[in-house]
C-alpha positions as CSV (number, residue, x, y, z in Angstrom):
1,M,0.0,0.0,0.0
2,A,1.3,3.5,-0.8
3,Q,2.5,5.6,2.0
4,D,0.2,8.6,1.8
5,R,1.7,12.0,1.2
6,H,-0.3,14.4,3.4
7,S,0.1,18.0,4.5
8,V,0.9,19.0,8.1
9,A,0.3,22.7,8.9
10,E,-0.1,24.7,12.0
11,T,-3.8,25.6,11.6
12,A,-6.1,23.1,13.3
13,P,-9.0,21.6,11.3
14,L,-12.6,22.6,12.2
15,L,-13.9,19.0,12.8
16,Q,-12.4,16.4,15.1
17,D,-14.6,13.4,14.8
18,P,-13.2,11.0,12.2
19,D,-16.6,9.8,11.0
20,E,-17.8,13.4,10.5
21,I,-14.6,14.4,8.7
22,A,-14.9,11.4,6.4
23,R,-18.6,12.2,5.7
24,R,-17.8,15.9,5.0
25,E,-14.8,15.0,2.8
26,A,-17.0,12.7,0.7
27,E,-19.7,15.3,0.3
28,N,-17.1,18.0,-0.6
29,G,-15.4,15.7,-3.0
30,I,-18.7,15.5,-5.0
31,L,-19.2,19.3,-4.8
32,Q,-15.6,19.9,-6.0
33,F,-15.9,17.6,-8.9
34,D,-19.3,19.1,-9.9
35,L,-17.7,22.6,-9.8
36,A,-14.9,21.3,-12.0
37,L,-17.4,20.0,-14.5
38,D,-19.2,23.4,-14.4
39,I,-16.0,25.2,-15.2
40,I,-15.2,22.8,-18.0
41,R,-18.7,23.2,-19.5
42,S,-18.3,27.0,-19.4
43,F,-15.3,26.8,-21.7
44,I,-15.6,23.9,-24.1
45,K,-17.2,24.5,-27.5
46,E,-16.9,28.3,-26.7
47,P,-14.3,29.6,-29.2
48,E,-15.2,33.2,-28.3
49,R,-14.3,32.6,-24.6
50,P,-10.7,31.6,-24.5
51,F,-9.6,29.7,-21.4
52,R,-7.1,31.3,-19.0
53,L,-6.1,29.7,-15.7
54,R,-6.6,32.1,-12.9
55,S,-5.8,31.9,-9.2
56,S,-9.5,32.5,-8.4
57,M,-10.4,29.3,-10.2
58,I,-7.9,27.4,-8.1
59,L,-9.1,29.0,-4.9
60,N,-12.8,28.2,-5.7
61,L,-12.0,24.5,-6.3
62,H,-10.1,24.4,-3.0
63,R,-13.0,26.1,-1.2
64,A,-15.4,23.4,-2.4
65,A,-13.1,20.6,-1.1
66,L,-12.4,22.1,2.3
67,D,-15.6,24.0,3.1
68,G,-16.6,23.2,6.7
69,L,-13.4,21.2,7.2
70,H,-10.7,23.9,7.5
71,A,-10.6,27.6,8.5
72,L,-8.5,28.4,5.5
73,A,-10.8,26.9,2.9
74,G,-10.4,28.9,-0.3
75,T,-7.3,30.8,0.9
76,W,-3.6,30.4,0.5
77,R,-1.8,29.0,3.6
78,N,-0.3,31.5,5.9
79,T,2.0,29.0,7.7
80,P,4.8,26.6,6.8
81,V,3.7,23.2,5.6
82,K,5.5,19.8,5.4
83,I,4.7,16.9,3.1
84,H,4.9,13.5,4.9
85,G,6.4,10.9,2.6
86,S,8.3,13.4,0.5
87,V,11.8,15.1,0.9
88,H,10.5,18.2,-0.9
89,Q,10.0,21.3,1.3
90,P,7.4,23.6,-0.3
91,P,8.1,27.4,-0.5
92,E,7.4,29.5,2.5
93,A,3.9,31.1,2.8
94,P,4.9,34.6,1.6
95,F,6.0,33.2,-1.8
96,V,2.9,31.1,-2.4
97,S,0.9,33.8,-4.3
98,E,3.8,34.6,-6.5
99,E,4.4,30.9,-7.3
100,I,0.7,30.5,-8.2
101,E,1.0,33.5,-10.6
102,H,4.0,31.8,-12.3
103,L,2.0,28.6,-12.6
104,C,-1.0,30.4,-14.2
105,E,1.3,32.3,-16.6
106,Y,3.1,29.1,-17.7
107,V,-0.2,27.5,-18.6
108,N,-1.7,30.5,-20.3
109,D,1.5,31.3,-22.2
110,N,1.9,27.7,-23.4
111,W,-1.8,27.0,-24.0
112,S,-1.5,27.0,-27.8
113,S,1.9,25.3,-28.1
114,S,1.6,22.4,-25.6
115,S,-0.6,19.3,-25.5
116,A,-3.4,18.8,-23.0
117,V,-1.4,16.0,-21.3
118,Q,1.7,18.2,-21.0
119,L,-0.2,21.1,-19.5
120,A,-2.2,18.9,-17.1
121,A,1.0,17.2,-16.0
122,Y,2.7,20.5,-15.3
123,V,-0.3,21.7,-13.3
124,L,-0.5,18.5,-11.3
125,W,3.2,18.7,-10.4
126,K,3.5,22.4,-9.9
127,L,0.5,22.7,-7.5
128,N,1.9,19.9,-5.5
129,W,5.3,21.4,-5.5
130,I,4.0,24.8,-4.3
131,H,1.6,23.1,-1.8
132,P,-0.3,26.4,-1.5
133,F,-2.9,25.2,1.0
134,A,-2.8,24.1,4.6
135,D,-4.8,21.0,3.5
136,G,-6.5,19.6,0.4
137,N,-3.5,20.2,-1.9
138,G,-3.7,16.9,-3.7
139,R,-7.5,17.0,-4.2
140,T,-7.3,20.5,-5.6
141,A,-4.3,19.8,-7.8
142,R,-6.1,16.8,-9.4
143,A,-9.2,18.9,-9.9
144,V,-7.4,21.8,-11.5
145,A,-5.3,19.5,-13.7
146,Y,-8.5,17.7,-14.9
147,V,-10.1,21.1,-15.8
148,V,-7.0,22.1,-17.8
149,L,-6.8,18.7,-19.5
150,S,-10.5,18.7,-20.4
151,V,-10.7,22.3,-21.6
152,K,-7.6,21.9,-23.7
153,L,-9.2,18.8,-25.3
154,D,-12.4,20.8,-25.7
155,S,-14.3,17.9,-24.3
156,L,-16.3,16.9,-21.2
157,L,-14.5,13.5,-21.1
158,P,-16.9,10.5,-20.8
159,G,-16.2,7.3,-18.9
160,A,-15.4,6.2,-15.4
161,P,-13.3,6.0,-13.3
162,T,-12.3,9.5,-14.1
163,I,-8.6,10.5,-14.0
164,P,-8.9,12.0,-10.4
165,E,-10.6,8.8,-9.3
166,Q,-7.9,6.7,-10.9
167,I,-5.2,8.7,-9.1
168,A,-7.0,8.5,-5.7
169,G,-7.5,4.8,-6.2
170,N,-3.8,4.0,-6.6
171,K,-1.6,6.9,-5.4
172,Q,1.8,5.3,-5.5
173,P,2.5,5.8,-9.2
174,Y,1.3,9.4,-8.7
175,Y,3.6,10.0,-5.8
176,D,6.5,8.4,-7.7
177,A,5.9,10.6,-10.7
178,L,5.8,13.7,-8.5
179,E,9.0,12.8,-6.8
180,A,10.6,12.2,-10.3
181,A,9.7,15.7,-11.3
182,D,11.0,17.2,-8.1
183,K,14.3,15.5,-8.6
184,Q,14.5,16.9,-12.2
185,L,13.9,20.4,-10.8
186,V,16.7,19.9,-8.3
187,A,18.9,19.0,-11.3
188,G,17.9,22.2,-12.9
189,K,15.3,20.9,-15.4
190,I,11.5,21.0,-15.7
191,D,10.6,17.5,-16.7
192,V,7.1,16.1,-15.9
193,S,7.4,13.2,-18.4
194,E,6.5,10.6,-15.8
195,L,3.3,12.4,-15.0
196,E,2.6,12.8,-18.7
197,K,2.9,9.0,-19.2
198,M,0.7,8.4,-16.2
199,L,-2.0,10.8,-17.4
200,A,-2.0,9.6,-21.0
201,A,-2.6,6.0,-19.7
202,M,-5.4,7.3,-17.5
203,V,-7.1,9.2,-20.3
204,S,-7.1,6.0,-22.3
205,T,-8.6,4.0,-19.4
206,Q,-11.4,6.6,-18.9
207,L,-12.2,6.8,-22.6
208,L,-12.1,3.0,-23.1
209,S,-14.6,2.6,-20.4
210,A,-16.9,5.0,-22.2
211,A,-16.4,3.1,-25.4
212,K,-17.3,-0.2,-23.7
213,E,-20.4,1.3,-22.2
214,A,-21.5,2.6,-25.5
215,S,-21.0,-0.8,-27.1
216,G,-23.2,-2.5,-24.4
217,E,-20.4,-4.0,-22.3
218,I,-21.0,-3.7,-18.6
219,N,-18.5,-4.8,-16.0
220,K,-20.0,-6.9,-13.2
221,P,-18.5,-6.9,-9.7
222,D,-17.0,-10.4,-10.3
223,G,-15.2,-9.1,-13.3
224,Q,-17.5,-10.7,-15.9
225,I,-18.7,-8.7,-18.8
226,L,-22.3,-8.6,-20.0
227,H,-23.2,-7.7,-23.5
C-alpha cells in the first residue's frame, strides 16, 4: 500500500470526529468535482471565450473541497507546511501567491503550443510542489489538472473511473511521478514526463470505459462482462 503524502500545517481543522470528517470530505469531493465540471462546460465549445487559468479558479476549487473542514478553505496557507512521505520542502507562505502567478502564466503562455497532457501534468506537479494550502492540496491539484486537460481537449470527457478517481484509487504511481519531477527540478530541469505518461494512460482508461459502455459492455463486480 502506498504511503500517503499528506500536509501538516499549524492551523487546526474545524472538525475532530473521524466519521464526521470522512462524511464531509466525501460530500465536498462531489461538490468539488461538480464545480470542476461546471468550469469545463463553461469553456468547451466556446471559441469566443478563451480559457485562462486564474488563481481565483484554483481557490474556488479548493474552497469546495475544504468547506466546513478547515478555517483556510479557499485561501492560501499562511503557515509553513510539510509533506509527509516526501523530501520536498514547499516554499514559504509569503511566496505562495507569486508561485501561483507563475503557474498560471506558464499554462496561459503555453496554451497553444503544448498538448493537453503536457499542461495537465505540469499543473499537477507544480501545484503539489507549491503546496499552496494548509490541507487539500492533492485533491485540488487533481481537480485543476483535470479542468485544464478537459478544456484543452475541448471535451467533457466521458467514462469512469475519471482521472482524479484513478489517481485517488492508486496513489503510489502518482507519488513516484511527482518525486521524479521534483528530482528533475533539483537537477535544474523542468521534466514532468513521468506524470505525462501516467495521465496519458489514465485518459485511455477513462475513454475506453466509455467506449465499452457505448457498445453495451458492462463490468460486473465479479469481473465478468455482460453484452
